[in-house]
C-alpha positions as CSV (number, residue, x, y, z in Angstrom):
1,M,-7.6,-29.0,-8.2
2,S,-5.8,-28.9,-4.9
3,K,-7.5,-30.9,-2.1
4,N,-9.6,-28.9,0.4
5,T,-8.1,-30.5,3.5
6,N,-9.7,-28.1,5.9
7,K,-13.4,-28.5,4.8
8,I,-13.7,-24.8,4.0
9,K,-17.2,-24.3,2.5
10,K,-17.5,-20.5,2.5
11,I,-14.9,-17.7,2.5
12,G,-15.6,-14.1,3.4
13,V,-13.4,-11.4,1.8
14,L,-13.1,-7.8,3.0
15,T,-10.9,-4.7,2.4
16,S,-9.8,-2.6,5.3
17,G,-7.8,0.5,6.1
18,G,-6.6,2.8,3.3
19,D,-7.5,1.8,-0.2
20,S,-4.9,0.9,-2.8
21,P,-5.0,0.1,-6.5
22,G,-5.2,-3.7,-7.0
23,M,-7.7,-4.3,-4.2
24,N,-10.5,-4.9,-6.7
25,A,-8.3,-7.3,-8.6
26,A,-7.6,-9.2,-5.4
27,I,-11.3,-9.4,-4.5
28,R,-11.9,-10.8,-8.0
29,S,-9.2,-13.3,-7.6
30,V,-10.5,-14.6,-4.2
31,V,-14.0,-14.9,-5.6
32,R,-13.0,-16.7,-8.7
33,A,-10.5,-19.0,-7.0
34,S,-13.2,-19.9,-4.4
35,N,-15.6,-20.8,-7.2
36,Y,-12.9,-22.8,-9.0
37,Y,-12.5,-25.0,-5.9
38,G,-16.2,-25.3,-5.2
39,I,-16.2,-22.9,-2.2
40,E,-18.9,-20.2,-1.7
41,C,-17.7,-16.6,-1.3
42,S,-19.2,-13.6,0.5
43,G,-18.1,-10.0,0.3
44,I,-18.1,-7.9,3.4
45,R,-18.7,-4.2,2.7
46,M,-17.0,-1.4,4.6
47,G,-14.4,-3.6,6.2
48,Y,-14.8,-4.7,9.8
49,D,-17.7,-2.3,10.3
50,G,-19.5,-4.5,7.7
51,L,-19.0,-7.5,9.8
52,I,-20.3,-5.7,12.8
53,N,-23.4,-4.4,10.9
54,D,-24.1,-7.4,8.8
55,M,-23.2,-5.8,5.4
56,V,-22.6,-9.2,3.7
57,V,-23.3,-10.0,0.1
58,D,-23.0,-13.2,-1.9
59,L,-20.4,-13.0,-4.7
60,G,-19.9,-15.2,-7.7
61,P,-17.7,-15.2,-10.8
62,R,-20.0,-12.8,-12.6
63,S,-20.3,-10.5,-9.6
64,V,-16.7,-9.5,-10.1
65,R,-16.5,-9.0,-13.8
66,N,-14.8,-5.8,-15.0
67,L,-13.2,-5.3,-11.6
68,I,-9.6,-6.1,-12.5
69,N,-8.9,-2.8,-14.2
70,R,-10.6,-0.6,-11.6
71,G,-8.9,1.3,-8.8
72,G,-10.2,1.6,-5.2
73,T,-12.3,-1.2,-3.7
74,E,-15.8,-2.2,-4.8
75,L,-16.4,-3.5,-1.3
76,K,-15.5,-0.1,0.2
77,S,-13.1,0.3,3.1
78,A,-13.2,1.8,6.5
79,R,-11.3,2.0,9.8
80,S,-13.5,0.5,12.5
81,E,-13.2,1.9,16.0
82,E,-16.0,-0.4,17.2
83,F,-14.0,-3.5,16.1
84,R,-11.3,-2.5,18.5
85,T,-13.7,-3.4,21.3
86,V,-14.6,-6.9,22.6
87,E,-18.3,-6.1,22.1
88,G,-17.7,-5.0,18.5
89,R,-15.8,-8.2,17.7
90,S,-18.6,-10.3,19.3
91,K,-21.1,-8.7,17.0
92,A,-18.8,-9.4,14.1
93,A,-18.6,-13.1,15.2
94,E,-22.4,-13.3,15.2
95,T,-22.4,-12.1,11.6
96,V,-19.8,-14.7,10.6
97,K,-21.9,-17.5,12.2
98,K,-25.2,-16.2,10.7
99,H,-23.7,-16.4,7.2
100,N,-21.9,-19.7,7.8
101,I,-18.5,-18.1,6.9
102,D,-15.7,-20.6,7.7
103,A,-12.7,-18.3,7.1
104,L,-11.8,-14.7,6.1
105,V,-9.4,-13.1,3.6
106,V,-8.5,-9.6,4.8
107,I,-7.0,-7.3,2.2
108,G,-5.2,-4.4,4.0
109,G,-2.2,-3.3,6.0
110,D,-0.8,-3.6,9.5
111,G,-3.9,-2.4,11.3
112,S,-6.2,-4.7,9.3
113,F,-4.0,-7.7,10.1
114,T,-3.8,-6.8,13.8
115,G,-7.6,-6.8,13.9
116,G,-7.8,-10.1,12.1
117,T,-5.3,-11.7,14.5
118,I,-7.2,-10.6,17.5
119,F,-10.5,-11.8,16.0
120,Q,-9.0,-15.2,15.2
121,K,-7.7,-15.6,18.7
122,E,-11.0,-14.6,20.3
123,Q,-13.4,-16.2,18.0
124,G,-11.4,-19.0,16.3
125,I,-12.1,-17.7,12.7
126,P,-9.2,-18.6,10.4
127,F,-8.0,-15.8,8.2
128,I,-5.2,-15.0,5.7
129,G,-4.1,-11.5,4.9
130,I,-3.2,-10.0,1.5
131,P,-1.0,-6.9,1.8
132,G,-2.8,-3.9,0.3
133,T,-0.9,-0.6,0.9
134,I,0.9,1.8,-1.4
135,D,3.7,2.3,1.1
136,N,5.3,-1.1,0.4
137,D,6.4,-1.3,4.0
138,I,4.9,-4.7,5.1
139,F,7.4,-7.4,5.9
140,G,7.1,-10.7,4.1
141,T,6.6,-9.6,0.5
142,D,8.7,-7.8,-2.0
143,F,5.8,-5.6,-3.1
144,T,2.5,-4.7,-1.7
145,L,-0.7,-4.2,-3.7
146,G,-0.9,-0.6,-5.0
147,Y,2.8,0.3,-4.6
148,D,3.7,-0.1,-8.3
149,T,0.6,1.9,-9.4
150,A,1.3,4.7,-6.9
151,L,4.9,4.9,-8.0
152,N,3.9,5.2,-11.6
153,T,1.4,7.9,-10.7
154,V,4.0,9.9,-8.8
155,V,6.6,9.6,-11.6
156,D,4.0,10.8,-14.1
157,A,3.2,13.8,-11.9
158,I,6.8,14.8,-11.3
159,D,7.6,14.5,-15.0
160,K,4.9,17.1,-15.6
161,I,6.2,19.3,-12.7
162,R,9.6,19.2,-14.2
163,D,8.3,20.7,-17.4
164,T,7.1,23.8,-15.6
165,A,10.2,23.9,-13.3
166,T,12.5,24.0,-16.3
167,S,10.3,26.5,-18.1
168,H,10.5,29.0,-15.2
169,N,13.8,28.1,-13.5
170,R,12.0,27.0,-10.4
171,V,12.8,24.8,-7.4
172,F,10.0,22.4,-6.6
173,F,9.5,20.5,-3.4
174,V,7.2,17.6,-4.1
175,E,5.7,15.8,-1.2
176,V,4.7,12.1,-1.7
177,M,3.1,9.6,0.6
178,G,5.2,7.7,3.1
179,R,4.6,8.6,6.7
180,D,7.0,5.8,8.0
181,A,8.6,4.6,4.8
182,G,10.5,6.2,1.9
183,F,10.0,3.6,-0.8
184,I,7.8,5.9,-3.0
185,A,10.0,8.9,-2.5
186,L,13.3,7.1,-3.1
187,N,12.3,5.2,-6.2
188,S,10.3,8.1,-7.8
189,G,13.2,10.5,-7.0
190,I,15.6,8.2,-8.9
191,A,13.2,7.7,-11.7
192,T,12.7,11.4,-12.2
193,G,16.2,12.7,-11.7
194,A,15.5,14.5,-8.4
195,L,18.2,16.8,-7.0
196,D,17.6,15.5,-3.5
197,I,15.4,12.9,-1.9
198,L,14.3,13.1,1.8
199,I,13.0,10.0,3.5
200,P,12.2,9.0,7.1
201,E,14.9,6.3,7.1
202,Q,17.7,8.8,6.6
203,K,19.0,11.4,9.0
204,D,19.0,14.3,6.6
205,S,19.9,17.8,7.6
206,I,19.0,21.2,6.2
207,E,22.8,21.7,5.7
208,D,22.9,18.6,3.4
209,L,20.0,20.0,1.4
210,F,21.7,23.4,1.0
211,S,24.8,21.6,0.0
212,S,22.9,19.9,-2.8
213,F,21.7,23.3,-4.0
214,E,25.2,24.7,-3.9
215,N,26.5,21.8,-6.0
216,A,23.6,22.4,-8.5
217,K,24.4,26.1,-8.8
218,Q,28.1,25.3,-9.5
219,K,27.1,23.0,-12.2
220,G,24.8,25.6,-13.8
221,K,21.5,24.0,-12.9
222,T,18.7,26.5,-13.0
223,S,15.8,24.3,-11.9
224,S,15.5,21.5,-9.4
225,I,13.1,18.9,-8.0
226,V,13.4,17.8,-4.4
227,V,11.2,14.7,-3.5
228,V,10.1,14.6,0.1
229,A,8.4,11.7,1.9
230,E,5.6,13.0,4.1
231,G,7.3,11.4,7.1
232,E,10.7,13.0,6.7
233,K,12.2,14.5,9.9
234,L,13.1,18.1,9.0
235,G,9.7,19.7,9.7
236,G,7.6,19.3,6.6
237,V,7.7,20.3,3.0
238,Y,6.4,23.8,3.6
239,D,9.1,24.5,6.2
240,L,11.7,23.2,3.9
241,A,10.5,25.6,1.2
242,K,10.5,28.5,3.6
243,F,14.0,27.8,4.8
244,T,15.3,27.4,1.3
245,K,13.7,30.7,0.3
246,M,15.4,32.4,3.2
247,K,18.8,31.0,2.3
248,Y,18.4,31.6,-1.4
249,P,16.0,34.5,-2.0
250,E,16.8,34.4,-5.7
251,F,15.2,31.0,-6.0
252,D,11.6,30.8,-7.2
253,V,10.4,28.1,-4.7
254,K,7.2,26.1,-5.2
255,V,5.5,23.3,-3.2
256,T,3.4,20.5,-4.6
257,V,1.7,18.0,-2.4
258,L,0.5,15.0,-4.5
259,G,-1.8,13.7,-1.8
260,H,-4.5,11.2,-2.5
261,I,-4.0,11.0,-6.3
262,Q,-1.4,8.5,-5.4
263,R,-4.0,6.1,-4.1
264,G,-6.3,6.2,-7.1
265,G,-6.2,5.1,-10.7
266,S,-6.3,1.9,-12.7
267,P,-3.8,-0.6,-11.4
268,T,-0.7,-1.4,-13.4
269,V,0.0,-4.8,-15.0
270,A,2.3,-5.6,-12.1
271,D,-0.4,-4.8,-9.5
272,R,-3.0,-6.8,-11.4
273,V,-0.9,-9.9,-11.7
274,L,0.3,-9.6,-8.0
275,A,-3.3,-9.3,-6.8
276,S,-4.4,-12.2,-9.0
277,R,-1.6,-14.5,-7.6
278,L,-2.1,-13.5,-4.0
279,G,-5.9,-13.9,-4.2
280,V,-5.5,-17.5,-5.4
281,A,-2.8,-18.2,-2.8
282,A,-5.0,-17.0,0.0
283,V,-7.8,-19.3,-1.0
284,E,-5.5,-22.3,-1.4
285,G,-3.8,-21.4,1.9
286,L,-7.1,-21.6,3.7
287,M,-8.0,-24.8,2.0
288,A,-4.7,-26.3,3.3
289,G,-5.5,-25.2,6.9
290,K,-3.3,-22.1,7.1
291,S,-4.3,-19.2,9.3
292,N,-2.9,-16.1,10.8
293,V,-0.5,-15.7,7.9
294,M,-0.1,-13.2,5.1
295,A,0.3,-14.3,1.5
296,G,3.1,-12.5,-0.2
297,M,5.6,-12.6,-3.0
298,Q,9.3,-13.0,-2.7
299,S,11.6,-13.5,-5.7
300,S,8.5,-14.3,-7.8
301,K,7.4,-17.1,-5.5
302,I,4.4,-17.2,-3.2
303,V,5.3,-17.2,0.5
304,F,3.3,-17.2,3.7
305,T,4.5,-15.1,6.6
306,P,3.2,-15.3,10.1
307,I,1.0,-12.2,10.7
308,E,2.9,-11.3,13.9
309,E,6.1,-11.1,11.8
310,A,4.5,-9.1,9.1
311,I,3.2,-6.6,11.6
312,K,6.3,-6.3,13.8
313,K,8.9,-6.1,11.1
314,H,9.1,-3.8,8.1
315,N,10.6,-3.9,4.7
316,E,13.9,-2.0,4.8
317,I,15.1,0.6,2.3
318,D,17.8,-0.8,-0.1
319,K,21.0,1.1,0.8
320,D,22.3,0.5,-2.7
321,L,19.4,2.5,-4.0
322,I,20.3,5.4,-1.7
323,K,23.9,5.2,-3.1
324,V,22.5,5.2,-6.7
325,A,20.4,8.3,-5.9
326,D,23.5,10.1,-4.5
327,I,25.6,9.3,-7.5
328,L,23.1,10.3,-10.1
329,S,22.2,13.6,-8.4
330,T,25.7,14.9,-8.9
């Protein structure tokens, strides 16, 4: 066992913001790693609201059985407006003191980490973040919890859509999540052989899209899939479909918005293993006196990134992948 140099006796764990597959596996890992090192663990339900309203439960190794394969979060999640206030955070600090919690593990995204940082600075409560978001846009880790599962969900859905697109010679615009990041759109588009992929990071134009359709027509393609990140800059998936129909009235144009199915489902092996490793790393990091950092994975190695860096910076799209998408769509 590693030495507990910071005298941590009890850790609180919470999930905050949007849910993502793998959060339950991370909760399980934090609880069991705490038990392994002789540390008590409490779960805070409903995120930061649970700290404010004293929704704290004791957790042990048996409390988290059968969690590793379940999507969502057993502790529930919420975005807390009250925690944004000094008064709300003061209430949360009272709950922390009441339950003798020495440190927190926060599983979530940018907003969750921002809240944890402010709370730590005001109240002196050490915390370590675990990146849980399907968008994969948090700096300091190659992959975030839920991204791989969401990507597999999207690919499965688009494969099914392609079956009907091919059967009816249709053009499908498929919107996937990614308000500020195109990781899901780009990788799922490559994996499913999309004709075009529209992402926030690229300055796409309607003319470029129409050029893709022209090239497809010349090559005798009678059906197409266009994958669109929800944050693309051309006006939204329904407008794109409308403009395409106006330009090509002969096309049978359809729109599918995958929505929140991308957040659900049993986590993949990759997400389960990532969650397990990051949960153990968070506990060991707190034991070693770390705080205001995010546990992440880079090149298969655990790394700790200062929260301020994780929040301010963002993972960047691999330009080589964009090149691959362009080559393979011809």
